[in-house]
C-alpha positions in Angstrom: -12.2 -8.5 5.5 -11.8 -11.5 3.1 -12.8 -11.1 -0.6 -16.3 -12.7 -2.1 -15.6 -16.5 -2.8 -15.2 -16.8 -6.5 -17.9 -18.8 -8.2 -17.0 -21.6 -10.3 -18.7 -21.3 -13.6 -18.0 -24.7 -15.1 -20.0 -26.4 -12.2 -22.7 -23.4 -12.7 -22.6 -24.2 -16.4 -22.7 -28.3 -16.4 -25.4 -28.3 -13.5 -27.3 -26.0 -15.7 -26.9 -27.7 -18.7 -28.1 -31.1 -16.8 -31.2 -29.2 -15.1 -32.7 -27.8 -18.6 -32.2 -31.2 -20.4 -33.0 -34.2 -18.3 -35.4 -31.8 -16.3 -37.9 -31.3 -19.3 -37.4 -35.0 -20.1 -38.5 -36.0 -16.7 -41.8 -33.7 -16.6 -42.7 -35.3 -20.2 -42.6 -38.9 -19.1 -43.8 -38.4 -16.1 -47.1 -36.7 -18.1 -46.9 -39.5 -20.5 -47.2 -42.2 -17.7 -50.0 -40.3 -16.4 -51.5 -40.2 -19.1 -50.5 -44.1 -19.8 -52.0 -45.1 -16.6 -55.7 -42.9 -17.2 -56.0 -43.4 -21.1 -55.5 -47.1 -21.3 -57.6 -50.4 -19.7 -56.0 -52.0 -16.9 -56.2 -55.6 -19.1 -54.3 -53.8 -22.4 -51.1 -52.2 -20.2 -49.0 -54.4 -22.1 -49.4 -56.2 -25.3 -46.8 -59.2 -26.9 -45.5 -56.1 -29.3 -43.9 -54.0 -26.4 -43.5 -56.0 -23.4 -40.8 -53.6 -22.0 -42.8 -50.1 -22.9 -44.0 -49.6 -19.4 -40.7 -50.7 -17.2 -38.2 -48.3 -19.6 -40.6 -45.2 -19.2 -40.3 -46.1 -15.7 -36.4 -46.4 -15.5 -36.3 -43.5 -18.0 -38.3 -41.0 -16.0 -36.2 -42.1 -12.6 -33.1 -41.4 -14.1 -33.8 -38.1 -15.9 -35.7 -37.1 -13.2 -32.2 -37.8 -10.3 -29.7 -36.2 -13.7 -31.9 -32.9 -13.0 -32.2 -32.7 -9.3 -28.1 -33.8 -9.0 -28.2 -30.4 -11.7 -29.9 -28.1 -9.0 -28.0 -29.7 -6.7 -24.6 -28.6 -8.1 -26.0 -24.7 -9.4 -27.5 -24.3 -5.4 -24.0 -25.4 -4.2 -22.2 -22.8 -6.3 -24.3 -19.8 -5.2 -24.5 -21.1 -1.4 -22.2 -18.8 0.6 -19.3 -20.5 2.0 -19.8 -20.9 6.0 -16.1 -19.9 7.4 
């Protein structure tokens, strides 16, 4: 029998940090966009004062969601047993 594989705590810590920091940002942006789309009249979505507010929020939400998913993937990869 071979000894159990050692877990790389650095990878686990980095993945957990990514998931715990970027996950709430993505969730907040998703809720913000939901409130914006349901609470603002269609003719007033974009004003001259903030022409990039909606696209920037969408990009931040997508990027934060991808980073959080990558962090979760890092943690799962370290806990998955090796198939040897």
